[in-house]
N, C-alpha and C positions, 0 to 999 in steps of 0.2 A: 660569442663575439666581443671581443675586446673593445671597451668604449673609447672613443675619441676624446682626447683630453679637451680639444677646443668645444666640444659639445657638452661636455661634463661642466666646464667652465658657464658655458651660455646657460644652460640649464638652471645651475647653482644660483646664477645671477638674476634669472628670471623667477626663481621659485624662493631663494631664501633656505632650500634645504642644503644638508651637509653633503659632503663631498662624496663620501662613501654611498650614500643615499641616491644622490644622482648617477653615479657609476653604476650602481647594481640596476637602476630602472632602465638605463639605455643597453645595457647587456641583456637584461630579460626580453625586451623589445627589439633585439636585435638591431640598435642605434637609431630607431625611430621614434625622433626628438618628440611630435606630438604625442605619442603614445606614453613615450617616458612621463611627459608633463602630466598627462591625463593619471596615470598610474601615481604619481605624487601627491596629486590632488586628493584622489579617492581616499589615499592613507592619511590625509590630513597632514601631507609635511610640506605642500606648498605654501607658501605665506601669501600670494597673492592669488585671485581668481581668473583674473584676464589673460588671455593667451597672445594678446599681438607683443609683438617683440617691440623693445625700444629702438626708437630712430636714432641710430648713430651717425647720420651724415651730416658734414658741415655745411651749413648754406645759410639762405635768408629767404623771408616771405615778403612780397610786395600785395598789397591789398588796395583797393579803391572802388569807390561809388560813383556813379556819373551824377550829373548835376540835377537831373531830374530825378534823381533816386529809384530809377526801374531797372537799373542794371548793376550789377557787382562783379568785380574780377579779382582772381588770386592766383598767385604764381609763384611757386615754390623752387628757387635756384640752388644747385649744390656744387659742391667740391669734395675733394678729398680732405683738404686742411683748410683750418681757419685761415691760414695765411693768404691762399688762395683767393678765398672768399671775399678777404680785404683788397685783392689785387683790383687796381684801376680799370685795368681792360676786362676783366671779368664784371665788374659791378657797371661800368659802362654798358655792356654788351646786353646785362640781364634787365637794365632800366628800358633801354631800347628795345627789347623784346616786349616787356612789358606796355610800353607805348604802344607797340604795333598790335598787340592783343586788344588794347582798348578800341584802337582806331577800326581794326577788322573784324574783331567780335567771332574768332573763331569759336566753335561749340566746345571743343574737348582738347586734349593734349595732341592726340596724332594730328588735328586738324592745325594746330598751330606750328607743329614742329614743320609741317609742309607748308606753311604759308610763305611767300615769295620776302626773300630780304638780302639786300646788298647784291644782288647779283645770282643769288643762288636760292636758297630756302632757310629757315631757323636751323633746321636740322645740321645741314651743311656747314652753316657759319659755326655752330656749337662745335662740330666736329675739328673744325678749321682752329679754332680757338684753343680748343684743348691739344692739339699737338703743338701749339705755339707756346704755351704755359708749360705744357708736360706734364698734365696731370688730369684725370678724368671728369668731366664736367658734365653736368645734367640738368635739364627741367623737370625734374621728378613728377610735379603734380602742377596741375592747372585747371582753374574753375572758372564758369562763367554761370551766373544766376540771374534770371530775368524774372519779372512779376510786376502786376499791376497794383498791388498790392503796398506792402510798405517792406524794403530792405535795410539792413543794417549789418554794417561791419565792424569787427573788433581785432586789433592787435595787441600783443603782448609780449614780454621778454625781449622787447626792441627787435622784433620781427622774427622771433622763434616760433611764435604760435600766430593762427590767423583765423577768423570764423567768420562765416557769413549766415544769416538769417533772414528766411524770407516769410512774412505774415501775409494771410489772405486779404487783409482790409488797409486802406490807406490811412494817415495821420496817425500811425502809432511807433513813431519814432523812438520814444523812450523805453516801450516796452520790446520792440525790436532789439534795441542797443543791449538792454538787459538780459535778453535769451542768447543773443549772440555771444555775451559775457559768460554767460553760464556754459555754453557749449566748448567756449575755450579753455574753462577753468575744468570744467568735469567730464569732457571729453565721451560725449554719449554714443552708443552705436548704432541706436536704433530710435525711431520717434516715440513707438508705443508698442507695449508687449505683441500686439498683433502682428506687427511689422517682424518679428523676430521668425527666422527660419524654423519650420517642425522638427528638422533633424540636429538643430543646436539646443532647443526646449530639451529635445529627449537626451541629449548628452549631457545637459546640465542636470537632470533628472538624476541620472542615473548615477553621475559622480557625486551628487548631494545623498543619494539613496545608500550608497557603497560607504561614506564617510559615516553616517548615521549606524549604519550596521556594524563598521569598526569601534565606534563608540560605545556599543552596547545598547543602544537605545531600545524601549521595549517595542515589539513589533506592533502592538496596538496604536502607539503614538507616531509611528513612522510617518503616514499620509498626513497628518497635521503639521508635524515639524516640518516636512518636505513642503506644504505649500506655503509655510511661512519664510522658509529659505528662497523658494521661487520667485516671493514678492520683494524679498531684499535685493534679490539678482536683479529684477525688474527694475528696482529703485535705482539701481548702480549703472544700468547700460540704457535706459529709456529715458529721453530728455522729458517727456511729460510727466515721469514718476518720478523723476530726482527731486530731491528738495533744493529750494530755490537758495542760492547762495547768499542773498541778500537777507532771506528769512527763512529760516529752515524748518517752521511750523506751516510753511506753505510747499505744496508741489509745483512745478512749473505751470502744469495745468490749471491749478488752482489760481495761481497769480495770475495769469493771464486773462482768466474768467472775471477775477474782481476788477482787473484794469481796462480790459477791454471788452467784455461782454461775452455772453454764452456762443456767438457765432465765429470767435476770432479762432484761427487755427495756425499754425505752421505748416508752410507748403513745403520749405527746404531748408535742411541746414548742413553747412561744408564745413570742414575743420582740417586744417594742416599743422601739423607739428613738427619741430626740429628739436624739442625740450625733452 
């Protein structure tokens, strides 16, 4: 099966592998992008480990926290071009929807889209504005986080990245803000290794094992080296295992223990990104 040129370019952009290697991997797997990506990783040709695609949508992220510090909101508004993102009508509409979300407190994106707005719903108003502007518009992501402990929000790159963090204890504003900054900067996928689905861990182990075999590592050493690779993987994708961006000698878990005591925990974190 001949590989689609767009898929080849996408695979090359995500892995850094050569065009020929990307084309062959896609052909070997009948155009299945994920399988081709895994194959390149197994061969050690992929330069990055994360499989998430880069977000290419234009837009901006609004983020806020309530006066009492117990509720935080985040809304990502999208358009096809940066020109439309700066459009006054789109900017006004997005800000009105965000204020509506803060007032009505819908629990998720679907509830927000179905919230009454200007004689219809947010969704119908969005569709109408899209037809007026002549470009597809979206409210791609929305989050509401509540807690009785400490909430913190962090915005970066002029609204291109946003993060919300909830700690289980009150009065920890500085620590919560630091962790929100960590989430924005390091993009963890999970809180701790125990949260990673078993099938994801199994797949990572399989990929690393293939890499080690292809490198000709001694069979007797494979298990030990594999264990080390998995620990490094946890340090990349799990918030509590990540090196603290302000002091890389500490993990986030160690930083929280030193700052707030043994009983502090992260209840939830959310990250949106357009960067």
